[in-house]
Backbone bond lengths (Angstrom), bond angles and torsions (degrees), N, CA, C in turn:
res aa  C-N    CA-C-N  psi(-1)  N-CA   C-N-CA  omega(-1)  CA-C   N-CA-C  phi
1 M - - - 1.431 - - 1.511 111.96 -
2 K 1.323 109.31 -43.43 1.575 116.96 -177.00 1.508 110.28 -63.05
3 I 1.455 113.24 -37.22 1.524 116.85 -177.28 1.416 105.96 -69.29
4 F 1.442 124.10 -40.08 1.286 128.45 -171.34 1.550 106.44 -66.64
5 L 1.380 117.14 -41.90 1.447 123.55 176.24 1.505 113.49 -55.43
6 L 1.404 113.24 -46.54 1.450 122.23 -173.08 1.511 105.31 -72.47
7 L 1.388 123.23 -29.61 1.362 117.65 -179.01 1.543 107.20 -77.84
8 S 1.286 116.31 -29.38 1.502 114.14 -179.73 1.413 111.17 -71.41
9 I 1.342 120.97 -35.60 1.392 123.58 178.32 1.515 107.51 -66.79
10 L 1.328 125.21 -40.14 1.430 127.85 -177.65 1.464 104.44 -65.39
11 F 1.380 120.54 -36.31 1.530 122.25 -171.28 1.586 106.16 -72.52
12 V 1.306 121.75 -39.03 1.369 130.68 176.86 1.541 112.29 -59.28
13 I 1.369 109.16 -50.46 1.527 116.16 173.94 1.448 115.32 -60.37
14 T 1.361 118.29 -42.10 1.381 127.25 171.30 1.561 117.36 -51.12
15 E 1.347 106.56 -50.34 1.506 117.32 179.91 1.482 109.07 -65.95
16 C 1.334 123.57 -43.05 1.346 122.62 175.78 1.505 119.68 -63.59
17 S 1.293 112.42 -39.48 1.397 116.94 174.85 1.669 115.38 -61.75
18 F 1.301 111.01 -40.78 1.432 117.23 175.20 1.616 108.56 -57.90
19 D 1.354 114.85 -45.95 1.443 121.36 -171.09 1.567 105.11 -60.01
20 S 1.281 117.89 -36.26 1.500 123.17 -171.58 1.607 112.25 -82.74
21 E 1.364 112.95 -18.96 1.403 117.76 -178.22 1.487 117.48 -80.57
22 I 1.268 121.62 150.42 1.439 123.78 -173.89 1.670 102.41 -125.94
23 N 1.327 114.65 115.51 1.448 121.17 178.71 1.498 108.07 -79.45
24 K 1.285 119.21 105.72 1.419 121.31 -178.75 1.538 116.23 -65.82
25 D 1.223 115.51 -23.68 1.442 120.33 179.11 1.592 108.82 -69.35
26 I 1.333 117.18 -25.78 1.516 119.64 172.80 1.499 112.24 -68.05
27 I 1.444 112.13 -43.34 1.394 119.09 -178.75 1.535 110.47 -61.26
28 N 1.299 115.21 -40.47 1.414 123.47 -175.74 1.476 115.34 -78.65
29 S 1.309 119.87 -26.76 1.410 125.49 -168.82 1.568 113.00 -100.57
30 F 1.396 120.00 -13.15 1.408 124.50 -174.18 1.464 111.02 -129.20
31 S 1.355 116.53 140.90 1.413 120.11 174.04 1.573 111.73 -80.92
32 E 1.325 109.73 161.75 1.510 120.45 173.32 1.536 107.25 -46.10
33 E 1.346 115.70 -51.80 1.409 117.88 -176.09 1.469 113.90 -55.76
34 E 1.353 114.12 -45.70 1.469 121.92 -176.14 1.460 112.72 -69.19
35 L 1.386 119.81 -32.33 1.481 121.77 175.70 1.491 115.36 -73.75
36 F 1.397 113.65 -28.82 1.476 120.05 169.24 1.405 110.37 -64.56
37 Y 1.337 117.62 -49.50 1.525 119.72 -176.42 1.479 111.62 -65.72
38 F 1.334 120.03 -32.21 1.345 122.28 179.33 1.609 107.02 -70.66
39 Y 1.362 118.47 -38.11 1.451 118.05 179.11 1.490 108.27 -66.33
40 Q 1.307 124.27 -32.73 1.371 123.23 178.58 1.496 114.34 -71.89
41 L 1.182 121.48 -39.33 1.444 130.80 176.26 1.471 114.66 -69.77
42 A 1.326 116.04 -50.18 1.531 123.98 -175.87 1.494 118.25 -83.14
43 F 1.256 116.85 -31.35 1.429 121.86 -168.85 1.614 109.98 -111.80
44 E 1.207 120.19 -22.82 1.451 121.41 -177.36 1.522 107.32 -102.12
45 R 1.347 109.94 158.37 1.591 116.29 179.11 1.569 109.19 -130.33
46 E 1.274 114.08 140.76 1.445 119.56 173.08 1.513 114.93 -59.57
47 F 1.338 111.93 128.46 1.489 114.54 178.38 1.531 107.75 79.50
48 Q 1.261 128.13 3.02 1.439 126.28 -176.66 1.634 103.66 -129.30
49 S 1.406 111.15 132.51 1.353 114.60 177.12 1.507 121.65 -86.53
50 T 1.335 110.81 -19.27 1.548 116.49 179.71 1.558 112.13 -84.38
51 N 1.295 106.10 147.21 1.536 109.21 176.03 1.495 113.06 -85.11
52 H 1.318 111.12 154.41 1.534 118.93 -174.16 1.523 117.09 -114.14
53 K 1.261 119.38 -172.41 1.434 124.26 177.65 1.512 109.14 -104.26
54 L 1.306 113.90 156.82 1.502 117.07 -179.54 1.384 112.02 -67.46
55 C 1.303 120.80 136.35 1.495 125.37 166.08 1.442 112.62 -124.97
56 L 1.410 115.28 138.54 1.277 117.74 176.98 1.540 109.61 -155.29
57 W 1.309 121.85 165.39 1.444 125.36 179.44 1.506 110.21 -81.93
58 T 1.355 112.29 132.72 1.435 117.12 -176.15 1.573 105.16 -112.08
59 R 1.275 123.20 -0.49 1.433 127.68 170.64 1.515 114.51 -125.33
60 N 1.278 120.21 166.46 1.441 121.74 -177.69 1.581 107.89 -61.14
61 V 1.343 109.81 148.61 1.540 119.94 -178.90 1.403 108.24 -100.79
62 S 1.395 121.40 117.25 1.453 123.17 176.13 1.587 107.72 -108.11
63 M 1.405 112.06 109.34 1.423 120.36 -179.08 1.563 113.66 -87.15
64 E 1.303 114.70 126.08 1.481 121.49 177.17 1.419 115.71 -115.99
65 L 1.332 121.08 115.25 1.418 120.87 178.39 1.553 114.93 -87.51
66 I 1.343 109.30 132.76 1.443 116.85 -172.07 1.597 109.22 -125.79
67 G 1.208 119.29 144.68 1.514 117.18 169.92 1.462 106.87 101.67
68 E 1.362 117.59 -170.43 1.409 127.32 -172.75 1.570 110.61 -82.26
69 H 1.287 116.22 74.04 1.513 118.27 177.02 1.491 105.49 -102.74
70 T 1.433 117.35 162.87 1.373 121.32 177.96 1.465 109.34 -104.68
71 C 1.351 111.19 -178.16 1.566 120.05 178.94 1.538 104.16 -65.14
72 E 1.331 117.59 -45.07 1.461 117.36 179.53 1.507 110.61 -62.93
73 D 1.299 125.21 -35.99 1.509 124.08 175.29 1.570 107.36 -60.22
74 S 1.397 115.05 -47.01 1.457 116.26 -175.15 1.669 111.62 -62.50
75 A 1.447 108.85 -40.04 1.402 113.90 176.32 1.489 115.04 -60.04
76 E 1.339 116.90 -38.43 1.565 122.57 -175.97 1.505 103.01 -67.76
77 V 1.250 123.12 -42.99 1.423 123.44 -171.24 1.579 107.58 -68.04
78 A 1.394 113.35 -36.29 1.403 115.27 179.55 1.612 111.25 -71.28
79 R 1.414 114.39 -36.76 1.422 113.11 173.85 1.536 115.36 -59.74
80 I 1.438 112.63 -41.73 1.535 116.62 -179.87 1.592 107.13 -64.39
81 K 1.311 116.40 -40.85 1.477 113.05 175.83 1.403 117.79 -61.43
82 T 1.338 121.91 -33.78 1.398 124.90 176.38 1.559 112.80 -65.13
83 E 1.422 113.61 -45.88 1.327 116.84 179.58 1.471 118.31 -66.95
84 L 1.388 116.37 -34.23 1.477 122.62 176.82 1.589 109.26 -69.46
85 N 1.322 114.68 -36.28 1.589 117.82 179.09 1.485 107.50 -66.20
86 E 1.232 114.81 -29.65 1.557 113.99 -179.96 1.521 115.01 -79.56
87 L 1.293 114.43 -12.31 1.438 127.42 -176.20 1.637 109.29 -96.22
88 I 1.314 113.35 -42.76 1.430 122.72 -170.98 1.543 113.11 -99.88
89 D 1.279 113.11 131.55 1.624 116.05 -176.29 1.663 107.08 -97.80
90 P 1.321 119.53 -55.03 1.506 112.54 -164.56 1.528 113.27 -69.71
91 I 1.356 123.96 -28.21 1.417 121.83 177.77 1.514 111.84 -122.53
92 E 1.325 115.78 173.49 1.435 124.50 -178.63 1.419 110.70 -131.07
93 L 1.341 113.93 143.82 1.510 119.17 175.61 1.500 106.10 -104.83
94 N 1.349 115.64 135.79 1.394 124.34 167.67 1.511 116.08 -130.97
95 I 1.315 112.26 168.77 1.493 119.70 179.03 1.601 108.49 -116.04
96 V 1.302 111.95 124.02 1.399 118.23 -173.02 1.588 109.16 -123.35
97 K 1.324 116.09 162.58 1.430 120.98 -174.19 1.512 111.92 -90.72
98 N 1.377 112.61 -26.20 1.480 115.19 177.34 1.570 107.96 -157.49
99 N 1.306 117.93 168.00 1.486 122.56 179.76 1.478 112.38 64.81
100 G 1.366 121.80 25.37 1.451 122.59 -179.60 1.501 110.38 -69.41
101 N 1.384 120.97 149.91 1.402 123.17 172.63 1.540 113.02 -95.52
102 L 1.414 118.06 -1.62 1.403 123.46 165.51 1.480 110.21 -132.26
103 K 1.308 117.98 100.45 1.389 129.15 -172.49 1.578 110.74 -88.64
104 I 1.302 120.45 126.10 1.464 126.32 -176.95 1.478 106.40 -113.56
105 Y 1.290 116.54 109.21 1.408 123.58 177.91 1.467 114.04 -97.64
106 Y 1.298 124.88 127.60 1.491 136.18 171.12 1.437 104.64 -95.82
107 V 1.354 121.47 110.84 1.438 122.65 -173.11 1.530 110.10 -133.06
108 D 1.274 113.91 155.23 1.612 123.69 178.36 1.526 109.25 -55.46
109 H 1.265 115.33 143.35 1.535 120.42 174.92 1.412 118.10 -50.98
110 N 1.360 121.90 -40.25 1.350 122.45 -174.87 1.571 109.76 -79.20
111 Y 1.264 120.66 -30.93 1.426 129.01 172.96 1.547 110.56 -67.11
112 F 1.319 117.84 -39.35 1.381 123.25 171.64 1.452 115.46 -58.94
113 N 1.345 112.38 -45.35 1.503 118.74 179.44 1.496 110.90 -69.33
114 S 1.332 115.44 -31.22 1.608 116.14 179.56 1.500 109.78 -70.05
115 L 1.343 119.36 -28.41 1.452 126.38 -177.95 1.524 111.30 -81.69
116 F 1.272 117.39 -37.75 1.396 121.94 -167.97 1.591 111.68 -138.80
117 P 1.338 114.72 65.37 1.455 113.67 -179.55 1.415 117.83 -75.35
118 I 1.395 118.69 -7.58 1.439 122.97 175.55 1.480 115.14 -82.21
119 T 1.323 118.11 -8.77 1.510 122.07 -171.87 1.556 109.54 -85.12
120 L 1.376 112.49 2.69 1.489 114.55 -178.30 1.431 117.64 41.95
121 N 1.253 122.71 -120.45 1.482 122.90 -178.47 1.474 118.21 -81.21
122 T 1.252 115.53 2.91 1.517 119.37 -179.51 1.473 107.93 -75.59
123 R 1.250 120.17 133.34 1.562 123.83 175.63 1.403 116.66 -105.08
124 G 1.298 117.01 17.27 1.537 124.59 175.03 1.484 113.67 -137.44
125 Y 1.128 118.56 155.94 1.515 128.71 -173.66 1.508 113.45 -151.88
126 F 1.405 117.03 133.27 1.455 116.72 170.94 1.531 108.36 -135.33
127 A 1.336 112.82 159.63 1.512 117.52 171.54 1.567 102.19 -156.66
128 V 1.307 108.20 141.47 1.548 119.82 179.35 1.519 106.07 -124.85
129 K 1.295 113.45 134.46 1.413 124.39 169.87 1.571 105.24 -89.26
130 W 1.253 121.22 92.02 1.464 123.76 -169.34 1.577 103.20 -73.56
131 N 1.438 109.98 136.48 1.424 121.35 172.16 1.570 105.95 -156.06
132 R 1.256 116.26 137.44 1.553 118.26 -172.13 1.569 106.57 -53.05
133 F 1.360 111.32 -51.01 1.491 118.13 -170.50 1.559 118.21 -97.99
134 F 1.352 112.94 -24.12 1.571 111.98 -175.58 1.614 101.47 -139.52
135 P 1.336 121.20 65.06 1.414 121.25 164.57 1.530 112.56 -59.33
136 R 1.425 114.19 156.89 1.394 117.72 176.71 1.557 106.92 -149.99
137 G 1.232 125.19 139.93 1.459 124.63 -176.90 1.474 115.54 -147.72
138 I 1.290 116.69 156.73 1.458 123.97 -177.78 1.550 110.69 -125.59
139 I 1.248 121.52 146.54 1.526 122.89 168.99 1.412 105.36 -132.22
140 F 1.296 112.49 140.05 1.493 122.02 172.79 1.536 109.45 -114.18
141 V 1.299 118.26 132.46 1.527 124.59 171.65 1.526 107.53 -125.16
142 D 1.357 106.58 129.31 1.442 112.31 169.28 1.406 118.09 -70.50
143 K 1.338 121.53 113.24 1.485 123.40 -165.46 1.451 111.27 -76.27
144 N 1.404 118.42 -16.89 1.544 117.15 -179.59 1.423 109.35 -91.49
145 Q 1.286 115.27 64.67 1.410 132.79 165.01 1.526 113.88 -129.37
146 S 1.373 109.94 164.62 1.442 113.07 -178.90 1.629 107.78 -70.01
147 L 1.281 113.20 160.72 1.511 113.35 177.79 1.537 114.80 -53.86
148 L 1.318 112.93 -45.35 1.508 120.90 177.72 1.514 110.71 -52.98
149 K 1.320 112.27 -51.19 1.466 113.12 -179.88 1.501 115.22 -63.46
150 R 1.324 116.39 -38.78 1.501 120.58 178.10 1.587 110.19 -66.14
151 R 1.320 112.32 -33.69 1.487 110.36 179.85 1.525 114.55 -73.38
152 H 1.318 111.92 -27.56 1.568 113.78 177.52 1.583 104.65 -80.71
153 I 1.272 124.83 -39.79 1.457 124.52 178.72 1.494 112.49 -54.78
154 V 1.398 113.55 -54.42 1.425 114.49 -179.87 1.458 117.28 -61.45
155 R 1.323 116.28 -34.06 1.517 117.69 176.96 1.523 109.00 -66.29
156 E 1.251 114.75 -45.03 1.424 116.13 -175.40 1.594 110.32 -64.14
157 E 1.295 116.33 -45.62 1.501 121.67 -174.29 1.705 106.72 -71.37
158 I 1.250 114.59 -36.40 1.540 110.41 178.57 1.657 109.36 -68.47
159 T 1.305 114.87 -40.45 1.383 114.10 -176.24 1.644 110.86 -73.41
160 Q 1.346 120.21 -29.66 1.295 122.18 174.55 1.484 110.62 -73.77
161 A 1.231 120.03 -31.21 1.540 123.13 177.38 1.450 109.00 -67.52
162 L 1.256 121.90 -20.58 1.398 124.91 175.94 1.469 117.68 -73.04
163 G 1.332 115.45 -17.45 1.487 123.00 176.22 1.499 116.61 137.65
164 L 1.337 118.32 -13.68 1.376 124.10 -179.04 1.629 106.67 -93.96
165 M 1.338 113.11 77.02 1.471 121.32 -156.14 1.454 114.26 -91.79
166 N 1.346 121.28 -8.16 1.388 122.43 -179.28 1.531 117.17 -98.88
167 D 1.372 123.81 161.83 1.395 125.33 171.21 1.520 109.61 -100.96
168 S 1.192 122.08 171.68 1.349 129.05 -176.43 1.528 117.03 -152.97
169 Q 1.336 118.16 142.65 1.516 116.82 176.64 1.577 111.19 -93.63
170 L 1.209 120.64 8.05 1.516 127.55 -173.33 1.497 114.82 -63.10
171 Y 1.363 113.82 -51.63 1.479 121.04 -169.26 1.467 106.83 -125.48
172 K 1.296 118.54 114.19 1.551 123.70 173.65 1.434 115.93 -60.85
173 K 1.274 117.14 -33.38 1.494 121.70 -177.91 1.466 116.40 -87.36
174 S 1.414 115.90 -5.98 1.444 120.53 -177.38 1.521 108.70 -80.13
175 V 1.380 116.91 149.99 1.455 123.70 176.98 1.473 108.27 -61.42
176 F 1.356 121.71 -24.37 1.478 124.12 -174.33 1.551 109.11 -91.60
177 Y 1.254 119.92 7.00 1.493 119.01 -179.15 1.461 112.01 -59.42
178 Q 1.314 115.02 133.46 1.487 124.20 -173.89 1.508 115.24 -71.16
179 G 1.391 112.81 -31.94 1.485 115.97 -179.07 1.484 113.61 -81.90
180 N 1.290 117.80 -172.02 1.485 132.03 179.57 1.502 104.56 -51.93
181 S 1.326 123.62 126.65 1.422 120.56 179.76 1.521 113.45 -150.29
182 N 1.262 122.16 151.20 1.444 122.80 172.60 1.645 110.19 -127.58
183 I 1.311 111.53 27.14 1.395 118.70 -173.61 1.621 106.14 -64.99
184 T 1.417 112.50 132.45 1.507 115.45 -179.67 1.525 106.66 -129.10
185 E 1.348 117.03 22.50 1.559 115.54 178.57 1.633 101.44 -139.95
186 Y 1.212 115.14 154.90 1.402 122.26 169.77 1.497 111.56 -84.43
187 T 1.393 118.72 131.30 1.445 119.82 174.93 1.567 106.18 -82.72
188 E 1.256 119.59 175.37 1.411 123.25 -174.13 1.488 112.71 -66.48
189 I 1.369 115.33 -33.04 1.340 120.50 179.11 1.578 108.15 -73.73
190 D 1.259 119.85 -39.39 1.567 122.70 169.92 1.547 108.08 -43.72
191 K 1.401 111.94 -54.74 1.319 121.35 -171.39 1.620 109.06 -59.98
192 Q 1.169 114.82 -42.25 1.510 125.16 178.08 1.589 109.65 -56.03
193 M 1.367 111.26 -48.00 1.404 118.72 178.53 1.598 118.36 -55.45
194 I 1.495 107.53 -41.33 1.372 111.63 -177.31 1.591 111.31 -80.60
195 R 1.415 113.83 -28.86 1.452 114.76 172.81 1.521 111.81 -65.04
196 L 1.259 116.76 -44.87 1.556 121.55 -179.69 1.491 111.23 -55.71
197 L 1.371 115.44 -43.31 1.442 119.84 -174.58 1.611 114.35 -69.02
198 Y 1.278 110.28 -32.18 1.494 114.26 -175.00 1.567 114.53 -114.18
199 N 1.294 122.76 -19.70 1.447 117.58 -167.88 1.594 111.05 -113.15
200 Y 1.272 116.80 8.45 1.500 115.19 177.77 1.377 116.10 -124.52
201 K 1.290 117.32 20.66 1.529 123.74 164.17 1.528 110.35 69.68
202 L 1.277 115.16 33.79 1.489 116.90 168.69 1.548 112.69 -69.40
203 P 1.237 116.34 128.55 1.530 114.74 -175.16 1.460 113.31 -67.72
204 Y 1.348 113.99 147.71 1.511 122.43 166.65 1.641 105.81 -48.90
205 Y 1.324 116.50 141.00 1.447 123.13 171.77 1.523 107.60 60.62
206 Y 1.326 118.12 29.47 1.491 115.84 169.72 1.391 113.31 -66.87
207 H 1.394 117.52 137.97 1.445 126.46 -169.69 1.576 106.78 -76.61
208 A 1.392 111.08 136.58 1.476 118.81 173.14 1.489 113.95 -54.23
209 Y 1.318 116.27 -37.67 1.488 121.76 -176.20 1.516 107.78 -68.53
210 N 1.313 120.66 -40.62 1.500 122.36 175.20 1.428 117.69 -67.25
211 F 1.392 115.38 -36.59 1.460 113.96 173.45 1.459 114.10 -72.65
212 R 1.284 122.52 -30.84 1.487 127.57 173.08 1.509 112.84 -60.34
213 N 1.292 115.70 -46.43 1.477 122.63 -172.16 1.554 106.26 -83.51
214 N 1.306 121.40 -43.86 1.465 126.44 -176.43 1.463 112.24 -70.90
215 Y 1.362 118.75 -25.07 1.512 115.92 -169.66 1.570 111.14 -127.74
216 I 1.328 112.62 -52.87 1.484 113.56 -175.11 1.554 111.50 -73.18
217 V 1.292 115.90 -49.10 1.477 114.53 175.54 1.440 116.03 -65.89
218 L 1.432 118.97 -39.80 1.451 122.16 178.21 1.592 109.90 -64.83
219 K 1.264 117.31 -35.83 1.497 121.34 175.54 1.508 108.70 -64.82
220 K 1.214 118.36 -44.12 1.574 121.88 -172.80 1.478 107.02 -66.05
221 N 1.392 117.29 -39.00 1.377 120.31 178.14 1.420 125.10 -76.03
222 N 1.366 109.79 -13.73 1.466 115.67 176.13 1.527 115.66 -79.21
């Protein structure tokens, strides 16, 4: 019990010290525009006015494809995996046949609607049970779409399931664009968002308030 209490205290101290530190590499590597876009994607949530804490995977992501997917669907997930592994340093994405911690379901249109009636015209959905050490996620893709649309949907949902969970109206060519889109490639600013989330040692559950003041405000005043 004493050991557990000591570890808990050390954990809190570590979290607080992370919150107060400023990573100068972030200030030097990202523009004010990029930092603001990251804030919007990583700390804000669609349909929710309150700001949130940063969530990201701290272990490898094992993607498992389930349901009626085609060879083209599998190839697209493999392509996305390769691109993400080229961008992300601390963890690796893999594709597995079973026991995946990020399960991708390709389901029928009517079944999708029965599960997610509030998504309106959106044909994809993701949810992650965030846990620092053992996160688990699910993605649903309406399979009754064109291949181009399925390719866009699965790219967007996988990337958002990594922790960039919000949509945005800022960049029409971004995979995170909130309007109707068939984007199947990451733009340079998309790549920057992924790099910032994983490669610059931002702590798990980092506060939106701290990121805004330590990076956006500081960058603006420099």
